[in-house]
N, C-alpha and C positions, 0 to 999 in steps of 0.2 A: 362619282369621280374617286379613283384611288388615289391614297394619300401616298406619298413618296416616303418610303423608309429611310431612316437615320436624317432627313431633312428636317431644319427646325424652322420656325415663323419668323419672319424676318423681324418680329418686333423682340423676339429674344435676344438679341445683339448681333455682333459683328463675327461670330464664329458661328458662321453657318456653313451645314456641311454640304457637300459638294456631289453627295449620294442623289443621283436622280432616278435612278432603276427602280422598278416595283419590286425586287426581290433584295433579300439582304445583301450586304456587301461582302460576307464570308460565306465558305461553301460552294455551290454550285449553280450553276445560272439555269434558267428557266425557259422553256420553250416558248416563243413567241417575243424572247427579248429583242430590240434591235441587235444588240451584240452578241448574240448566242454563237458560242464557240471561238470568241475572240474577246482577248484580254482586255478589261473595261478600262484602264488607265489610257487608254488610246494609243499604244505604241504598236497595234497589228497582230502582235504574237497571238499563237493559240495554246492556250492552255490544256493541260494533260486531263484527261478524264477520271472519275471517282472510279474506283474499284469494287468499293461496297458502299452501302445504304447506311446511312447515321442520321436521323431525322432531327435528333437534338443540335447537330451539328450543321442543319440543313444542306447535308451531303447527298446526293443520290446516284445509285449505280450508271454506269454509262452516261453520265451527266456532265459536261465541261465544267470544270472550275472557273469562279469569276475571274482569278488572276492569275498570269505566272507567276510563279514564286517570287516573292519580295516587291512585286509591283503594288500592291495594296497600299503601301506606305506612301507611293504617289499621289495617292487620292485621299484616302482618309486621314492621314494624319497631317494635323493642323497648318505644320510648316515641310512636310516634306513635298517633293516636286517642284518647289518654288525654281529652284536652281536649274532640275532637270528639263523643265519646260521652258525655259528662258534664259537658260544660261549661254556663255560664250561657247561656240564652236570648238573644238579641240584642236581643229585644224589651223586656228587662226593663233593660237598660243604656242605651239608646237616650235614656230620657228625662232620666238622669242626664247623660249625655254634654252634649245641649244645654243643660241648667240649667248646667252649669260654662262650657260655650262663651258662653252670656249673660251670665255672672255675671263673666269672666276677659276678654273681649273677643274670642277668637276659640280656634282650635285650638291653634296654635303654643304659646299660653300652658297651656294645658290638658295639653298633651302633656308639657312641661316639669315641671308638678305632679306626674302620674301615671308619669312616666319612662317613656314608649312612643311611638314614633315617629309624628311628624303624620300620616303617610300610613295607619299602621293606623288610627290612630281616625278617620280619613275614612273608612275602610273600614267600620268598625262603625256610622256613622252612616249610610251613604249607597248600601252595598251590598246588594240587596235578596234576593241568592241567600244571604248569609251567616246562618247558623241559630244559633251558639254564638259566646261569647265565652269564651276560657281562664280556667279558676276563678282565676288568680292576676292576672292581670289586673283582671278584674271585681272582686276584693278591692282592688284597691290604686284605682280607681274610687269605690268605695262609701266606703274610708278617707275620700277626699279629699274627696267629699261631706259626710259626716259632721262633717269637722272644722269645716264652716261653721255647723255646729248650734249655736242659742243656748243657754248654760248655762241649767237650770231656774232658776226663779224661786222664791227661797224661801218666798214667800206660798202657793205650792200645794202645801205638804208638809202631808199629813194628821195627822204627828204635833207634838208640841210639841219643840223643840230642848231637849236636857238629856241629863243620862246616863239611860241604862235600866238598871234593876234587875231581878234574875232573883227571880221568885216562889217561894217557900218551898214 
């Protein structure tokens, strides 16, 4: 049986590599691979093909690269991809950012409240290619929005105020 390149044995600790293909993660893909011609991060993109052969770098002419540019970080880096795969959809966050921007007069004030760079918030609002927002950032945005929520009206309570007694 072939040994998976880059994979560690379970006894080597929690930092197990997610690489499960029979070819190296860098360079070009090999014929016979299940994802041949597609980006191995799982996005479904079609990487370009190598124009030259460079055997030391595992690149072979007219073979597709393993990843689209930058997508290797989603799989190979130990912390990369954590938010990109399980992030909060940006379409759920945009209305909250628009409301905060209207309420506070601009993105600069919102950025100070949320403790996120203004350029990052601008990207969340206007970058149409962005799909997700990191969960920690989305949580901060929601927390700031909920801080504006009005306290409940005591007249809307279903029970009369007072001490409850346990029934025997």
